[in-house]
N, C-alpha and C positions, 0 to 999 in steps of 0.2 A: 502492500498500499505507501501512496506516496503520500509523505507527508503534509498536512493543509496548514494553510495559515491560521491563528489564533481566531476564536471568535471574535473579541474587540478587534480583530481587522479586517472583518466582514460584516459591514452594516448592512441589515436588513430592510427592504422598503416595507414602507407604512403600508398595512393592512396587507402584508402578505407574507410568507419565507422564505422568497429568493429575492437576490441582491442583484443587481446593474451593475455590471462593470465596460469599462471602456478597455477597450485589446489593442493593440497593436503588435503583429505576427509580421516579422521579414520572410521574402519569397524569395525563392532561385527560381531560376524558368519559369519567368512570368511576367511577361513583356505586358504594360500598360500599353503599347502602342498598339495593340492585338486585340483588336475590337469586336473581334466574336465572341473569343474567350472571354472578356472582360465582360460584355453583357449575357453571358454562364454566370459567371459571379456573382456579377449584382441580383439576376435574377434569386440565386441563390442564399446569399445576404444582401438583404434591398436597402440595409442603409450603412454599405462597406464605402469607404473613400481608397482609394489608391493615391501612394508619389511615387517618383523612385528617387533614391536615397544607397549614391555610393554601387551600382550597377546591380542593387537589388529592388524588389518592389517592396513597399509595405503597405499592409493591408490593416485600414483601422475600423472599430464597430465596437458599437455597445449591445452589447448582449444578456442577459438574465438569464440566471443560472443559481443553483442551489451555493455553488463555489465556485471562483475565478479560475479551480482548472477545470471543472465542467463546462466555462465557458468558453476556457480557449481552445479544448478539447472540442466545441460543438461547431466553433469557426472554420476550425481546419476538417475536421468532417465535411461538413460542409461545400468546402471549396474542393477538396478533393471525392465527390460524389459526381461532380460535373467537369475536373481537370485534376485529371490524374498525372500528368507531366509536370505539372507546379507542385513544389520543393520546401515546404515550411522547416523554417533555419531556426529561427530563435523570437522566443515575443522581448520585443525593447520595454528600458526602464522608463518608462518616464520625466522626464525631468526637468523645472521651472524656475527662471531665473525671475527676478521683480520686474521686468515689462511683460513676461508672458502672464502671472499673475495680475496684473494693473490693466492686461487688455481681457484676462477671464474674466473679471469682478465686476469693469466696467468702474473705475478708480484711477486718479492718477498714480504715477510712479513713485512721489516723493510719500503718499499715503501707503504705499504699499510698504516703502523702506523705512519709515517708522511702526509701521505693525511688526516688523522683521525684527526692530532694535528694543522693540517695550514701549516707545514713546508714546506709542496710539493706540486707541483698539484696547481689547478684551487683554490681551497681554497675550504671555506663555507659546509665543508663537513657535511652530518646530525649529529644529536645529538643521543648517542646513548643512546637506550631504556631501557636498565639493566645494571646491573651487575653480574654475576653469579660464581658458584666456588670460586676459589680463585683470586679476584674484576677480572675478567675476561669480559670486554665490550661486548655485542651484539646488534645489530642493525637492526632492521624490514628490512627484505630483499625488501622489497616496497621503503622504502625511499633511500639504497645503488642504485639498478635500476634506480630510476628516476636520481639520482648525477651524476651517469654514463655514461646515455643516454643524461644528460641535457649538460654533458663536449665532447662528441661523442669520450668515451672512449669504445672501442668493448668488449661487452658484450654478454649471450644468448642472443634468444629472448625469450619475454613472460614476463608480468610482473607480481610477488608474488602480493597477495593481499595486502591492506594497513590493518591496525586494525578495521578500521572503514567498510571495506568491507566484515573481515573474521564475525564482529559481525552482520550485513545483513545475509550473509550465513548462519548462525547457527541458524537465523531466519527461513530462509526461507528452512532450512534440517528439523526442528521440525516440521513448517508447512506440509510440505512433507509426514512426518512419523504418521501425527497427521490426515490424508486426510487417509494415508492408514490406520491408525485404525478403522475408520469408516466407511468402505467399508463393504458388506454382502457378504459374503464367498459361493460359491457353497455346501457347508458341512449345509448350514441354508436350504437349499431348497425345501428335501426332508419332512423333518417336517415340513415348512411352508406347502408344497400341503397338506399334512395327516390332520391338522385341518382346512385347506378351506375344505376338502372333509369332514368333519365329519359334519362342519357346514352346509352346501350345502344341504346333503342329509337324513336327520332328518326329515326338516319340511315342505318338499317340498307337498307331499301330503295334511299331516292339512290345510299348506294353500290354497290346492287350494280347498277344501271342505269349509273352514269358507268362502273365496272367492261367492261358488253357492248359499251359504243362504241369502247373501248379496239380 
């Protein structure tokens, strides 16, 4: 069994047991310029969006499920059902900087900056996950969403996955790929039939004669 995130990291929707998650899976062998394939995937995952990042295609969608892992598995299985050439690689950890948070919530950057240092707002803003570039601080989007919701600050529906949930989701993706690689394909069937045919026809008459002598 995969280790899922704790219950505290799985916010449930009001009025139901399921939660809504923002899913972001990177794919190889999925060309966003192939409109026929994109239409099939869009029909299987109606709210999906696509973008090309570093030679790969990132598929993003908001899905409801009992757990983050189940939401990721649902997305991957839906795409697999209409395009078995697309290869899921990993779930991306969603990060946010001050400008991203400001755009999402609809406030100015200075307000968000003051939130992050505790000089405005309800306080206890989550710690930054890392610093990138010219010492630009970034937060796990999951932590930011929880803080916004806990403090009744309006934000889009759907929780990004926590780092623990991303780890579990990537294990699930690798497990699914392993299962697919071990399945026999139809191309193997004719060869298997010929071998069985050769084994069955040669010894039949001789075997019958030997049985008659006994």
